RORODREN-476176 format. One record per residue (C-alpha): residue in one letter; x, y, z. Coordinates in steps of 0.2 Angstrom, whole numbers. Each point is the difference from the previous one (the first is absolute). Layout:
<rs>
- A;X;Y;Z
...
</rs>
This chain:
<rs>
- M;185;114;-52
- Q;-7;16;-8
- T;10;13;-10
- L;-5;17;6
- F;12;10;-10
- E;13;-3;-13
- D;12;10;-12
- S;18;-2;-5
- D;6;7;17
- L;-11;-9;13
- T;-12;-14;2
- I;-11;0;16
- T;-9;-17;3
- Y;-12;-4;15
- D;1;-17;8
- S;-17;-1;8
- D;4;-17;9
- H;13;10;11
- D;-6;18;-2
- W;17;5;-7
- L;5;11;-14
- L;14;-6;-11
- T;10;14;-10
- A;12;-4;-14
- W;11;15;-4
- R;9;1;-17
- G;13;11;-9
- R;4;18;3
- R;-12;14;7
- S;1;18;4
- P;-1;4;18
- E;-17;8;-4
- A;-6;-16;-8
- S;6;-10;15
- M;-10;11;12
- H;-15;-1;-11
- Y;0;-19;0
- C;2;0;19
- W;-16;11;1
- L;-8;-12;-11
- L;5;-15;11
- L;-8;9;15
- E;-16;2;-10
- K;0;-19;-3
- I;4;-4;18
- R;-15;11;5
- A;-11;-8;-13
- T;4;-18;4
- G;3;1;19
- S;17;-9;-2
- T;11;-2;15
- C;16;-5;-8
- V;11;4;-15
- L;12;-11;-9
- N;10;13;-10
- D;10;-8;-14
- S;14;12;-6
- S;10;-14;-7
- Q;-1;8;-18
- D;1;18;6
- L;14;10;-8
- D;-2;17;8
- G;-13;12;6
- W;2;1;19
- S;16;10;2
- E;-9;17;1
- V;-14;-6;11
- T;9;-12;13
- R;-3;13;15
- W;-18;2;-5
- L;-3;-19;-1
- G;8;-4;16
- Q;-6;15;11
- D;-17;4;-8
- F;-7;-14;-11
- F;3;-14;12
- L;-10;9;13
- R;-14;2;-13
- L;1;-19;-3
- T;-2;-3;19
- S;-15;13;1
- N;-8;-9;-14
- G;0;-17;8
- I;17;-8;-6
- S;9;-9;14
- A;13;-9;-10
- V;10;3;-16
- A;12;-13;-8
- W;11;9;-12
- V;9;-10;-14
- L;17;9;-3
- P;4;6;-18
- L;13;-10;-9
- D;7;17;-6
- L;13;6;13
- R;-4;19;-1
- A;-19;-4;3
- R;5;-12;14
- A;10;14;8
- D;-16;11;-1
- V;-11;-13;9
- N;13;-2;13
- Q;-1;19;3
- V;-18;-2;2
- M;2;-14;13
- A;12;11;10
- Q;-13;14;0
- V;-14;-12;5
- G;11;-7;15
- T;-8;-9;14
- N;-16;10;0
- W;-9;-12;-12
- P;-9;-15;7
- A;5;-13;-13
- V;11;4;-15
- D;14;-9;-8
- T;10;-2;-16
- F;3;-16;-10
- T;10;-5;-15
- D;-14;-10;-8
- V;-19;0;-1
- E;-2;-18;8
- A;9;5;16
- A;-10;16;1
- Y;-16;-10;-2
- A;5;-12;13
- W;4;13;12
- L;-17;9;-2
- L;-8;-17;4
- R;10;-2;16
- T;-4;18;6
- T;-19;-3;-3
- A;-13;-7;12
- P;-17;-8;-5
- R;-15;11;2
- A;-18;-3;-6
- G;5;-14;-11
- K;14;10;-9
- I;18;3;3
- N;3;18;4
- C;15;10;6
</rs>
């Protein structure tokens, strides 16, 4: 695994064995910071050619409430257009942040090929493995 970005709010790691990006969100952020990090994630997707995202928000405390509509209606479409076909989202332990993730999922609806939420990283990882198929010696979404 290769760390592509890390600061106090977010770590983005690339798993070259699976062509996945793993994100780990922490603490509180402003809506502007959350959007900035989402744009950064898109840059890393383009740079790596990743096809899946394991989005770990278990340590997230806030930062989505003002951008839930943008995430669900705009950002997920951008993920698709940049080659992402599956997102496993680990739910925050913080109830307010979890409610925000649920609002995003309601916005995403059924228009997304493969997206699901999980209460732990291991379950999210296992789901991504099940939703992938072998291609050119690697497992890809």
